[in-house]
ZAPA-17490 format. One line per field, with one value per residue (C-alpha): residue in three letters; x, y, z. Coordinates in nm, 2 decimals, always signed. Layout:
BEGIN
aa <- ala, ...
c1 <- X, ...
c2 <- Y, ...
c3 <- Z, ...
This chain:
BEGIN
aa <- unk, unk, unk, unk, unk, unk, unk, unk, unk, unk, unk, unk, unk, unk, unk, unk, unk, unk, unk, unk, unk, unk, unk, unk, unk, unk, unk, unk, unk, unk, unk, unk, unk, unk, unk, unk, unk, unk, unk, unk, unk, unk, unk, unk, unk, unk, unk, unk, unk, unk, unk, unk, unk, unk, unk, unk, unk, unk, unk, unk, unk, unk, unk, unk, unk, unk, unk, unk, unk, unk, unk, unk, unk, unk, unk, unk, unk, unk, unk, unk, unk, unk, unk, unk, unk, unk, unk, unk, unk, unk, unk, unk, unk, unk, unk, unk, unk, unk, unk, unk, unk, unk, unk, unk, unk, unk, unk, unk, unk, unk, unk, unk, unk, unk, unk, unk, unk, unk, unk, unk, unk, unk, unk, unk, unk, unk, unk, unk, unk, unk, unk, unk, unk, unk, unk, unk, unk, unk, unk, unk, unk, unk, unk, unk, unk, unk, unk, unk, unk, unk, unk, unk, unk, unk, unk, unk, unk, unk, unk, unk, unk, unk, unk, unk, unk, unk, unk, unk, unk, unk, unk, unk, unk, unk, unk, unk, unk, unk, unk, unk, unk, unk, unk, unk, unk, unk, unk, unk, unk, unk, unk, unk, unk, unk, unk, unk, unk, unk, unk, unk, unk, unk, unk, unk, unk, unk, unk, unk, unk, unk, unk, unk, unk, unk, unk, unk, unk, unk, unk, unk, unk, unk, unk, unk, unk, unk, unk, unk, unk, unk, unk, unk, unk, unk, unk, unk, unk, unk, unk, unk, unk, unk, unk, unk, unk, unk, unk, unk, unk, unk, unk, unk, unk, unk, unk, unk, unk, unk, unk, unk, unk, unk, unk, unk, unk, unk, unk, unk, unk, unk, unk, unk, unk, unk, unk, unk, unk, unk, unk, unk, unk, unk, unk, unk, unk, unk, unk, unk, unk, unk, unk, unk, unk, unk, unk, unk, unk, unk, unk, unk, unk, unk, unk, unk, unk, unk, unk, unk, unk, unk, unk, unk, unk, unk, unk, unk, unk, unk, unk, unk, unk, unk, unk, unk, unk, unk, unk, unk, unk, unk, unk, unk, unk, unk, unk, unk, unk, unk, unk, unk, unk, unk, unk, unk, unk, unk, unk, unk, unk, unk, unk, unk, unk, unk, unk, unk, unk, unk, unk, unk, unk, unk, unk, unk, unk, unk, unk, unk, unk, unk, unk, unk, unk, unk, unk, unk, unk, unk, unk, unk, unk, unk, unk, unk, unk, unk, unk, unk, unk, unk, unk, unk, unk, unk, unk, unk, unk, unk, unk, unk, unk, unk, unk, unk, unk, unk, unk, unk, unk, unk, unk, unk, unk, unk, unk, unk, unk, unk, unk, unk, unk, unk, unk, unk, unk, unk, unk, unk, unk, unk, unk, unk, unk, unk, unk, unk, unk, unk, unk, unk, unk, unk, unk, unk, unk, unk, unk, unk, unk, unk, unk, unk, unk, unk, unk, unk, unk, unk, unk, unk, unk, unk, unk, unk, unk, unk, unk, unk, unk, unk, unk, unk, unk, unk, unk, unk, unk, unk, unk, unk, unk, unk, unk, unk, unk, unk, unk, unk, unk, unk, unk, unk, unk, unk, unk, unk, unk, unk, unk, unk, unk, unk, unk, unk, unk, unk, unk, unk, unk, unk, unk, unk, unk, unk, unk, unk, unk, unk, unk, unk, unk, unk, unk, unk, unk, unk, unk, unk, unk, unk, unk, unk, unk, unk, unk, unk, unk, unk, unk, unk, unk, unk, unk, unk, unk, unk, unk, unk, unk, unk, unk, unk, unk, unk, unk, unk, unk, unk, unk, unk, unk, unk, unk, unk, unk, unk, unk, unk, unk, unk, unk, unk, unk, unk, unk, unk, unk, unk, unk, unk, unk, unk, unk, unk, unk, unk, unk, unk, unk, unk, unk, unk, unk, unk, unk, unk, unk, unk, unk, unk, unk, unk, unk, unk, unk, unk, unk, unk, unk, unk, unk, unk, unk, unk, unk, unk, unk, unk, unk, unk, unk, unk, unk, unk, unk, unk, unk
c1 <- -8.02, -7.76, -7.47, -7.20, -7.44, -7.49, -7.08, -7.07, -7.24, -7.03, -6.73, -6.77, -6.43, -6.09, -5.82, -5.46, -5.16, -4.95, -4.90, -4.62, -4.70, -5.05, -5.09, -4.92, -4.99, -4.92, -4.58, -4.71, -4.75, -5.08, -5.05, -4.96, -5.34, -5.41, -5.66, -5.84, -6.02, -6.36, -6.44, -6.56, -6.23, -6.03, -6.25, -6.19, -5.81, -5.77, -5.94, -5.64, -5.43, -5.66, -5.49, -5.82, -5.80, -6.11, -6.14, -5.89, -6.06, -6.33, -6.22, -6.06, -6.38, -6.53, -6.30, -6.39, -6.68, -6.59, -6.42, -6.27, -6.32, -6.09, -5.80, -5.65, -5.63, -5.41, -5.06, -5.21, -5.38, -5.05, -4.88, -5.15, -5.02, -4.81, -5.05, -5.08, -5.39, -5.65, -6.05, -6.27, -6.57, -6.89, -6.96, -7.30, -7.49, -7.32, -7.00, -6.85, -6.64, -6.61, -6.32, -6.03, -5.87, -5.61, -5.61, -5.33, -5.58, -5.88, -5.59, -5.51, -5.88, -5.91, -5.66, -5.71, -6.05, -5.97, -5.74, -5.99, -6.28, -6.53, -6.69, -6.72, -6.47, -6.59, -6.94, -6.85, -6.77, -7.04, -7.29, -7.08, -7.15, -7.54, -7.57, -7.43, -7.66, -7.41, -7.27, -6.91, -6.75, -6.53, -6.15, -6.01, -5.68, -5.49, -5.59, -5.46, -5.13, -5.09, -5.18, -4.91, -4.66, -4.68, -4.70, -4.40, -4.23, -4.32, -4.20, -3.82, -3.80, -4.03, -3.83, -4.13, -4.17, -4.54, -4.56, -4.30, -4.50, -4.82, -4.74, -4.57, -4.87, -5.13, -4.88, -4.87, -5.21, -5.40, -5.19, -5.01, -5.36, -5.61, -5.32, -5.40, -5.78, -5.79, -5.60, -5.84, -6.16, -6.26, -6.36, -6.45, -6.24, -6.12, -5.91, -5.52, -5.38, -5.11, -4.82, -4.93, -5.02, -4.65, -4.50, -4.68, -4.56, -4.19, -4.18, -4.30, -4.03, -3.78, -3.92, -3.93, -3.55, -3.49, -3.69, -3.55, -3.24, -3.46, -3.32, -3.68, -3.76, -4.14, -4.05, -3.76, -3.97, -4.30, -4.06, -3.94, -4.28, -4.38, -4.03, -4.09, -4.44, -4.30, -4.18, -3.90, -3.53, -3.47, -3.54, -3.32, -3.02, -3.18, -3.34, -3.01, -2.86, -3.21, -3.12, -2.83, -3.09, -3.05, -3.41, -3.56, -3.88, -3.72, -3.48, -3.78, -4.00, -3.67, -3.61, -4.02, -3.98, -3.68, -3.87, -4.15, -3.94, -3.78, -3.45, -3.18, -2.90, -3.01, -2.95, -2.60, -2.71, -2.99, -2.84, -2.53, -2.83, -2.95, -2.63, -2.80, -2.89, -3.24, -3.49, -3.75, -3.63, -3.50, -3.82, -3.88, -3.56, -3.65, -4.00, -3.75, -3.53, -3.84, -4.03, -3.72, -3.68, -3.44, -3.16, -3.13, -2.97, -2.63, -2.59, -2.72, -2.53, -2.18, -2.31, -2.38, -2.05, -1.82, -1.79, -1.69, -2.07, -2.27, -2.59, -2.51, -2.78, -3.10, -2.94, -2.92, -3.32, -3.45, -3.28, -3.46, -3.78, -3.66, -3.94, -3.79, -4.04, -4.16, -4.40, -4.51, -4.12, -3.98, -3.73, -3.74, -3.41, -3.37, -3.35, -3.11, -2.80, -2.96, -3.08, -2.69, -2.56, -2.82, -2.72, -2.32, -2.40, -2.51, -2.12, -2.03, -1.79, -2.03, -2.30, -2.51, -2.51, -2.55, -2.88, -3.01, -2.97, -3.14, -3.45, -3.43, -3.47, -3.80, -4.00, -3.76, -3.80, -3.46, -3.31, -3.48, -3.15, -2.91, -3.14, -3.12, -2.74, -2.76, -2.95, -2.67, -2.51, -2.27, -2.44, -2.81, -2.95, -2.85, -3.05, -3.31, -3.31, -3.30, -3.59, -3.77, -3.75, -3.79, -4.16, -4.26, -4.17, -4.42, -4.69, -4.66, -4.77, -4.39, -4.42, -4.28, -4.00, -4.17, -3.86, -3.72, -3.95, -3.89, -3.55, -3.67, -3.91, -3.67, -3.40, -3.68, -3.77, -3.39, -3.41, -3.68, -3.59, -3.17, -3.09, -2.93, -3.10, -3.50, -3.47, -3.42, -3.64, -3.94, -3.84, -3.81, -4.17, -4.34, -4.25, -4.36, -4.67, -4.72, -4.65, -4.99, -4.98, -5.23, -5.05, -4.71, -4.73, -4.35, -4.44, -4.74, -4.48, -4.23, -4.44, -4.63, -4.22, -4.20, -4.47, -4.30, -3.96, -3.81, -3.83, -4.16, -4.12, -4.08, -4.40, -4.62, -4.53, -4.58, -4.92, -5.03, -4.99, -5.22, -5.51, -5.78, -5.62, -5.77, -5.97, -5.62, -5.69, -5.31, -5.32, -5.62, -5.44, -5.09, -5.33, -5.48, -5.17, -5.10, -5.39, -5.13, -4.83, -4.65, -4.72, -5.02, -4.98, -4.94, -5.23, -5.45, -5.37, -5.41, -5.81, -5.87, -5.72, -5.93, -6.24, -6.55, -6.73, -6.47, -6.48, -6.18, -6.21, -6.14, -5.78, -5.83, -6.11, -5.83, -5.67, -5.98, -6.08, -5.78, -5.86, -6.17, -6.04, -5.84, -5.85, -5.88, -6.30, -6.20, -6.00, -6.30, -6.56, -6.40, -6.31, -6.69, -6.80, -6.56, -6.64, -6.97, -6.86, -6.66, -6.96, -6.79, -6.90, -6.59, -6.66, -7.03, -6.90, -6.71, -7.00, -7.25, -6.97, -6.92, -7.32, -7.24, -6.96, -7.01, -6.94, -7.28, -7.13, -6.93, -7.28, -7.45, -7.16, -7.17, -7.53, -7.49, -7.29, -7.45, -7.73, -7.52, -7.41, -7.75, -7.66, -7.95, -7.70, -7.72, -8.11, -8.17, -7.85, -8.04, -8.32, -8.13, -7.97, -8.34, -8.44, -8.10, -7.96, -7.97, -7.96, -8.21, -7.96, -7.84, -8.16, -8.30, -7.97, -8.06, -8.43, -8.28, -8.06, -8.38, -8.56, -8.28, -8.21, -8.59, -8.78, -9.01, -9.10, -9.20, -9.05, -8.81, -9.05, -8.81, -9.17, -9.28, -8.96, -8.92, -9.26, -9.19, -8.85, -8.97, -9.21, -8.95, -8.66, -8.64, -8.59, -8.33, -8.10, -8.05, -7.77, -7.90, -8.28, -8.51, -8.71
c2 <- -13.73, -13.83, -14.10, -13.77, -13.59, -13.95, -14.00, -13.62, -13.73, -13.94, -13.68, -13.41, -13.24, -13.25, -13.21, -13.05, -13.23, -12.93, -12.80, -13.01, -13.34, -13.35, -13.29, -13.53, -13.56, -13.81, -13.84, -13.86, -13.49, -13.38, -13.35, -13.71, -13.84, -14.02, -13.88, -14.15, -14.26, -14.28, -13.88, -13.99, -14.17, -13.87, -13.64, -13.83, -13.86, -13.51, -13.47, -13.64, -13.33, -13.12, -12.91, -13.05, -13.40, -13.42, -13.40, -13.62, -13.89, -13.86, -13.92, -14.22, -14.32, -14.28, -14.49, -14.78, -14.79, -14.80, -15.13, -15.24, -14.96, -14.78, -14.97, -14.65, -14.48, -14.79, -14.60, -14.26, -14.45, -14.65, -14.27, -14.16, -14.43, -14.19, -13.94, -13.82, -13.59, -13.68, -13.68, -13.76, -13.99, -13.96, -14.29, -14.49, -14.47, -14.76, -14.64, -14.43, -14.21, -14.09, -14.25, -14.09, -14.18, -14.06, -14.08, -14.31, -14.56, -14.48, -14.54, -14.88, -14.99, -14.91, -15.12, -15.41, -15.39, -15.40, -15.71, -15.85, -15.79, -15.71, -15.39, -15.46, -15.32, -15.07, -14.85, -14.55, -14.79, -15.03, -14.69, -14.55, -14.87, -14.90, -14.54, -14.57, -14.61, -14.82, -15.17, -15.18, -15.36, -15.69, -15.63, -15.79, -16.01, -15.78, -15.52, -15.71, -15.79, -15.41, -15.37, -15.60, -15.48, -15.12, -15.21, -15.43, -15.16, -14.89, -15.13, -15.16, -14.78, -14.55, -14.29, -14.28, -14.46, -14.45, -14.57, -14.88, -14.98, -14.97, -15.14, -15.41, -15.48, -15.48, -15.74, -15.94, -15.96, -15.90, -16.00, -16.29, -16.46, -16.35, -16.47, -16.81, -16.76, -16.62, -16.87, -17.14, -16.95, -17.16, -16.90, -16.51, -16.22, -16.21, -16.53, -16.52, -16.85, -17.06, -16.85, -16.54, -16.67, -16.83, -16.49, -16.30, -16.54, -16.55, -16.15, -16.08, -16.36, -16.16, -15.84, -15.97, -16.08, -15.76, -15.57, -15.78, -15.55, -15.23, -14.94, -14.86, -15.18, -15.20, -15.31, -15.58, -15.67, -15.75, -15.88, -16.17, -16.25, -16.32, -16.52, -16.74, -16.83, -16.85, -17.23, -17.09, -17.28, -16.89, -16.73, -16.96, -16.71, -16.41, -16.49, -16.64, -16.30, -16.10, -16.31, -16.07, -15.79, -15.45, -15.44, -15.73, -15.72, -15.84, -16.12, -16.25, -16.24, -16.42, -16.68, -16.77, -16.80, -17.04, -17.25, -17.24, -17.35, -17.61, -17.53, -17.74, -17.50, -17.29, -17.46, -17.34, -16.98, -17.02, -17.18, -16.90, -16.68, -16.83, -16.63, -16.31, -16.18, -16.03, -16.26, -16.13, -16.36, -16.69, -16.84, -16.81, -16.98, -17.24, -17.31, -17.31, -17.61, -17.79, -17.70, -17.84, -18.13, -18.40, -18.28, -17.99, -18.27, -18.34, -17.98, -17.87, -18.16, -18.01, -17.67, -17.81, -17.98, -17.65, -17.53, -17.16, -17.14, -16.86, -17.08, -17.39, -17.36, -17.26, -17.55, -17.79, -17.68, -17.70, -18.04, -18.18, -18.04, -18.24, -18.46, -18.78, -18.92, -19.27, -19.51, -19.79, -19.78, -19.83, -19.61, -19.45, -19.56, -19.22, -19.09, -19.39, -19.18, -18.90, -19.20, -19.29, -18.96, -18.92, -19.26, -19.15, -18.78, -18.99, -19.07, -18.69, -18.54, -18.28, -18.33, -18.03, -18.26, -18.56, -18.41, -18.28, -18.65, -18.84, -18.57, -18.59, -18.95, -18.99, -19.13, -19.39, -19.72, -19.87, -19.58, -19.74, -19.95, -19.66, -19.47, -19.75, -19.69, -19.36, -19.36, -19.37, -19.12, -18.87, -18.57, -18.55, -18.32, -18.60, -18.85, -18.63, -18.60, -19.00, -19.06, -18.81, -19.00, -19.29, -19.22, -19.06, -19.37, -19.60, -19.29, -19.32, -19.72, -19.78, -20.10, -20.37, -20.44, -20.57, -20.76, -20.43, -20.28, -20.48, -20.37, -20.00, -19.98, -20.10, -19.82, -19.60, -19.65, -19.66, -19.31, -19.21, -19.30, -19.29, -19.03, -18.69, -18.46, -18.34, -18.30, -18.66, -18.82, -18.55, -18.74, -19.07, -19.01, -18.89, -19.15, -19.43, -19.27, -19.40, -19.75, -19.84, -19.81, -20.09, -20.34, -20.32, -20.33, -20.19, -19.85, -19.77, -19.83, -19.61, -19.30, -19.34, -19.33, -19.01, -18.83, -18.81, -18.70, -18.39, -18.20, -18.04, -18.08, -18.45, -18.46, -18.25, -18.48, -18.79, -18.63, -18.56, -18.93, -19.04, -18.87, -19.16, -19.40, -19.40, -19.72, -19.80, -19.77, -19.65, -19.43, -19.27, -19.23, -19.12, -18.85, -18.76, -18.69, -18.48, -18.25, -18.11, -18.04, -17.71, -17.66, -17.52, -17.67, -17.99, -17.97, -17.84, -18.14, -18.38, -18.25, -18.23, -18.61, -18.73, -18.93, -18.76, -19.15, -19.28, -19.25, -19.02, -19.04, -18.85, -18.78, -18.59, -18.30, -18.07, -18.02, -17.99, -17.75, -17.52, -17.62, -17.45, -17.09, -17.13, -16.83, -17.07, -17.13, -17.51, -17.60, -17.44, -17.63, -17.98, -17.93, -17.85, -18.15, -18.40, -18.31, -18.40, -18.81, -18.78, -18.58, -18.43, -18.18, -17.94, -17.86, -17.69, -17.32, -17.29, -17.44, -17.20, -16.94, -17.07, -17.04, -16.66, -16.72, -16.55, -16.88, -17.03, -17.35, -17.36, -17.27, -17.56, -17.77, -17.66, -17.69, -18.04, -18.12, -17.93, -18.19, -18.47, -18.38, -18.34, -18.05, -17.83, -17.54, -17.49, -17.49, -17.12, -17.01, -17.26, -17.08, -16.73, -16.89, -16.93, -16.61, -16.40, -16.63, -16.51, -16.77, -17.08, -17.36, -17.25, -17.25, -17.58, -17.71, -17.54, -17.67, -18.00, -17.95, -17.86, -18.17, -18.39, -18.22, -18.16, -18.43, -18.13, -18.03, -17.65, -17.61, -17.30, -17.05, -16.87, -16.76, -17.11, -17.23, -16.96, -17.02, -17.37, -17.27, -17.03, -17.22, -17.51, -17.29, -17.49, -17.81, -17.69, -17.58, -17.93, -18.05, -18.45, -18.30, -18.54, -18.30
c3 <- +10.49, +10.17, +10.27, +10.31, +10.55, +10.77, +10.75, +10.90, +11.19, +11.29, +11.31, +11.56, +11.55, +11.43, +11.67, +11.52, +11.66, +11.49, +11.15, +11.07, +11.20, +11.17, +10.75, +10.59, +10.23, +9.99, +9.80, +9.50, +9.34, +9.30, +8.91, +8.88, +8.97, +8.63, +8.40, +8.28, +8.62, +8.72, +8.84, +9.20, +9.25, +9.15, +9.32, +9.70, +9.60, +9.54, +9.88, +10.04, +9.97, +10.22, +10.50, +10.73, +10.91, +10.86, +10.48, +10.44, +10.69, +10.49, +10.20, +10.32, +10.39, +10.05, +9.87, +10.14, +10.04, +9.68, +9.73, +9.39, +9.19, +9.37, +9.26, +9.12, +9.47, +9.61, +9.60, +9.72, +9.99, +10.11, +10.15, +10.43, +10.65, +10.83, +10.87, +11.27, +11.18, +11.42, +11.45, +11.73, +11.62, +11.79, +12.03, +12.04, +12.40, +12.48, +12.50, +12.75, +12.58, +12.24, +12.03, +11.88, +11.55, +11.35, +10.98, +10.96, +11.14, +10.86, +10.58, +10.80, +10.79, +10.43, +10.29, +10.57, +10.44, +10.10, +10.17, +10.35, +10.10, +10.38, +10.50, +10.90, +11.14, +11.31, +11.35, +11.17, +10.88, +10.91, +10.92, +10.57, +10.37, +10.50, +10.37, +10.06, +9.82, +9.59, +9.67, +9.69, +9.39, +9.44, +9.55, +9.26, +9.29, +9.08, +9.33, +9.63, +9.50, +9.40, +9.77, +9.91, +9.67, +9.79, +10.12, +10.13, +9.95, +10.23, +10.47, +10.31, +10.17, +10.34, +10.61, +10.81, +11.09, +11.11, +10.75, +10.82, +11.11, +10.97, +10.64, +10.84, +11.03, +10.77, +10.59, +10.92, +11.01, +10.69, +10.37, +10.43, +10.58, +10.30, +10.03, +10.13, +10.20, +9.84, +9.69, +9.81, +9.63, +9.32, +9.08, +9.14, +9.03, +9.41, +9.35, +9.35, +9.15, +9.32, +9.11, +9.25, +9.61, +9.59, +9.45, +9.71, +10.02, +9.91, +9.90, +10.21, +10.35, +10.23, +10.32, +10.65, +10.61, +10.54, +10.84, +11.10, +11.09, +11.08, +11.26, +11.44, +11.69, +11.65, +11.30, +11.43, +11.70, +11.43, +11.15, +11.44, +11.56, +11.14, +11.10, +11.35, +11.24, +10.90, +10.90, +10.65, +10.73, +10.61, +10.90, +11.14, +11.08, +11.10, +11.44, +11.61, +11.55, +11.68, +11.98, +12.07, +11.98, +12.21, +12.25, +12.49, +12.34, +11.98, +12.20, +12.33, +12.02, +11.83, +12.11, +12.06, +11.68, +11.70, +11.97, +11.73, +11.41, +11.66, +11.51, +11.61, +11.52, +11.74, +12.02, +12.11, +12.07, +12.30, +12.57, +12.55, +12.63, +12.93, +13.10, +13.01, +13.36, +13.16, +13.36, +13.11, +12.82, +13.08, +13.07, +12.72, +12.62, +12.88, +12.69, +12.36, +12.44, +12.58, +12.27, +12.00, +12.22, +12.32, +12.11, +12.31, +12.57, +12.50, +12.48, +12.80, +12.93, +12.81, +12.94, +13.30, +13.31, +13.24, +13.55, +13.37, +13.24, +13.35, +13.19, +13.40, +13.65, +13.44, +13.21, +13.46, +13.58, +13.16, +13.18, +13.48, +13.30, +12.99, +12.86, +12.62, +12.43, +12.58, +12.44, +12.70, +12.85, +12.53, +12.41, +12.02, +11.83, +11.76, +12.12, +12.21, +12.17, +12.42, +12.68, +12.71, +12.72, +13.06, +13.16, +13.18, +13.32, +13.66, +13.72, +13.67, +13.87, +13.87, +14.15, +13.97, +13.65, +13.82, +14.01, +13.67, +13.50, +13.74, +13.72, +13.34, +13.36, +13.56, +13.26, +13.18, +13.28, +13.18, +13.43, +13.71, +13.78, +13.76, +13.98, +14.24, +14.24, +14.24, +14.55, +14.74, +14.59, +14.82, +14.74, +14.90, +14.60, +14.34, +14.60, +14.61, +14.24, +14.21, +14.47, +14.30, +13.96, +14.12, +14.27, +13.88, +13.74, +13.94, +13.94, +13.58, +13.59, +13.42, +13.58, +13.31, +13.53, +13.87, +14.00, +14.06, +14.27, +14.62, +14.59, +14.51, +14.82, +15.05, +14.94, +14.95, +15.28, +15.42, +15.26, +15.46, +15.79, +15.82, +15.57, +15.68, +15.49, +15.52, +15.16, +15.07, +15.30, +15.21, +14.83, +14.98, +15.18, +14.85, +14.64, +14.88, +14.87, +14.52, +14.62, +14.85, +15.18, +15.20, +15.06, +15.19, +15.60, +15.56, +15.38, +15.64, +15.91, +15.69, +15.67, +16.03, +16.14, +15.91, +16.11, +16.38, +16.21, +16.38, +16.04, +15.95, +15.60, +15.61, +15.84, +15.66, +15.36, +15.56, +15.68, +15.31, +15.23, +15.49, +15.30, +15.24, +15.40, +15.72, +15.79, +15.97, +16.32, +16.38, +16.06, +16.27, +16.60, +16.43, +16.28, +16.63, +16.77, +16.45, +16.55, +16.82, +16.57, +16.65, +16.27, +16.17, +15.82, +15.96, +16.18, +15.94, +15.69, +15.99, +16.05, +15.68, +15.63, +15.95, +15.86, +16.03, +16.03, +16.29, +16.66, +16.70, +17.10, +17.42, +17.31, +16.99, +17.27, +17.35, +17.01, +16.84, +17.09, +16.98, +16.59, +16.68, +16.68, +16.43, +16.13, +15.81, +15.84, +15.64, +15.97, +16.18, +15.98, +16.01, +16.36, +16.45, +16.23, +16.42, +16.77, +16.68, +16.74, +17.06, +17.23, +17.50, +17.75, +17.74, +17.38, +17.43, +17.53, +17.22, +17.01, +17.17, +17.03, +16.67, +16.68, +16.58, +16.33, +15.98, +15.78, +15.75, +15.69, +16.06, +16.18, +16.04, +16.20, +16.55, +16.55, +16.44, +16.69, +16.99, +16.86, +16.91, +17.23, +17.37, +17.62, +17.76, +17.76, +17.39, +17.39, +17.43, +17.18, +16.93, +16.95, +16.95, +16.61, +16.47, +16.50, +16.43, +16.12, +15.81, +15.56, +15.58, +15.61, +15.95, +16.05, +15.99, +16.17, +16.48, +16.45, +16.39, +16.77, +16.92, +16.81, +16.92, +17.28, +17.35, +17.18, +17.09, +16.72, +16.65, +16.33, +16.23, +16.43, +16.72, +16.91, +17.01, +17.05, +17.34, +17.48, +17.57, +17.68, +17.91, +18.03, +18.10, +18.17, +18.53, +18.38, +18.08, +18.34, +18.45, +18.21, +18.23, +18.25, +18.00, +17.84
């Protein structure tokens, strides 16, 4: 079978979308085909004028295989980018359904492969190249320049939306990247000179600057994305104008592009767009402003201070998350003005601005003293923000001014115990946790008191702070009390914070028994494990019930705890576990518990254990029997 016959094997059937829409012949008249070109190339160009999509598709496929030899066909292939005629491509065995491609898709593929100079995009193209007896000739730099020029012309002047979209896609994805790659080739016909590469890049930039004002939304969207990564200052003003585009995708692409360009000139327009009710773009604006960085601080402060601005709340959230560049607690000189603006904002009459400024200063060691003063602010949100920021400063290890540390701790302890706002007390407890419970008994005392707070969010934060600090007897007793808390989250956190190698005492039995019936398997696991150190007979029936739990780890913990308690009532259920357990781990746990209770060892064979149990049933009914 020859090459064309093999290619035909991939094309099964042609689907017409209508005589008018499916057939789009090249704009160039057929009589304008150059005479002095290779006959094979001319024949394939004439096929592009066929009324059958199948023949047009095959012609494009043949031109692809020719490579650089098909340079005269470039204008004709560019004209095919609007061809909507479709063909169905036979799928290989590993694919579930056949692939439907339009003639325009094939034209895009041909131009992209000529730009790249490779022929490995789709399977049918690989097969077509492999079946060709001739090696494709290289795509020269002049041919590449011609492709780029024609695509840019089509994007600017074509009235067909499909042509513009496809031309923009090839320009953005292949031409721009391959211009750089070809300019770095040392020698060869594919190489582009530095002058050619610079000319193409400048022409593409101008093309995007024009396309961002196009009527088609897809063209504007593509242009906004490419301008954002162009690193050119010329792109800033068109992207700012695109922030008011009627399509939200174009607006989001423009926002992202301005963030990539770090355009300080666009800060005002970006902040203004925060007032847009479209939540689709609000998060993108926040990301762009944070990417631009510290220069946005002053304008954010001005926006928050303006009580009539619709963007003030969004600006406050962005300012509170703004990261000022810091080197070991020192403020770089170029950011000194922004820091002074934030410090001045702590005294502003607007509470929202004071709170946002306090959060924005969370990494600045120089802000410790102003934040200590802010802890006494009349607004609870401002006090909470100052408390959070002080905790951040010391969590990050910026302890250069250690003489201020006692004052910070004392102020936070007062807030944790006396402040009327629950959120302020939560912030104070969180920050105190960073100073270390073991080193300061006053902090430990304050956190133990917070575990009895009337607000559950404060108790939850204080219980979380006790995690991994359970060597202290007071902490253990406080966690045991928390096991009976009305809030399920606190009970769970207290249980997970309890050490398993500490004797909890009889006081913890009833709360742990309640937790054995919890829906959370992690809670049931830890409760069953914790009961092993108490050895209380009251939990035996519940532990026996847990031997049938769906979670194998809970079964293991229940069996191990029964072994620690050494109650004869557990012998028969443990034998049943040996015969019914699906996994080996519960079986070995049950075997270990049986060995501990009975003093016998019959392995994991339930038959031997059952035979022994029947012989000693009378003894095993006595709880205190010594087996």
